[in-house]
C-alpha positions in Angstrom: 142.9 78.7 114.2 140.0 78.4 116.5 139.8 78.6 120.3 137.1 76.8 122.3 136.2 77.2 126.0 134.0 75.0 128.2 132.0 76.2 131.2 134.2 74.2 133.6 137.5 76.0 133.8 139.1 72.9 135.4 138.2 70.5 132.6 141.1 68.4 131.3 140.2 65.8 128.7 139.5 65.1 125.1 136.4 66.0 123.1 136.0 65.4 119.4 139.7 64.5 119.2 140.9 67.8 120.7 142.7 67.9 124.0 141.4 70.4 126.5 143.6 71.9 129.3 142.0 74.0 132.0 138.8 74.3 130.0 140.4 75.6 126.8 141.7 74.1 123.5 142.8 75.3 120.1 142.2 73.6 116.8 142.4 74.3 113.0 139.6 72.2 111.5 136.7 74.5 110.6 134.3 71.4 110.6 134.7 71.1 114.4 133.3 74.6 115.0 129.7 73.3 114.5 130.4 70.3 116.7 131.7 72.4 119.7 128.9 74.9 119.3 126.3 72.1 119.3 127.9 70.9 122.6 127.3 74.4 124.0 131.0 75.4 124.1 132.2 79.0 123.3 134.1 79.0 120.0 136.1 82.0 118.7 138.5 82.5 115.9 142.0 83.4 117.1 145.2 84.5 115.4 147.6 81.6 114.9 150.4 81.3 117.4 153.9 81.4 116.0 156.0 78.6 117.4 159.7 78.9 118.0 160.5 76.8 115.0 158.4 79.0 112.7 159.8 82.3 113.8 161.8 84.2 111.3 165.5 83.6 111.9 167.4 86.5 113.5 169.4 88.4 110.9 173.1 88.0 111.2 175.7 90.0 109.5 178.0 88.1 107.1 181.6 87.9 108.3 183.8 90.6 106.9 185.7 89.7 103.8 189.4 89.2 104.3 191.8 91.3 102.3 194.1 89.4 100.0 197.4 88.2 101.5 200.4 90.5 101.1 202.5 87.5 100.0 200.5 87.0 96.9 201.0 90.6 95.9 204.7 90.4 96.5 205.1 87.4 94.3 203.4 89.1 91.4 205.9 92.0 91.6 208.9 89.7 91.3 
């Protein structure tokens, strides 16, 4: 994932199909790096953000197994 910054911190708009908010944007297409550098923007490679949907699910303990009912054991003895 790449992060691009423009000189104007208050810039909100679209450039090369990428939406900027407060002068910053993120994108994944490596072809756009050259485009933004040619426009004079600062481009850096950043670690991908993990969205809530992509986070690993919290580990949960399985419910305890129930012991067999005493009635079934009593019927076998008869």
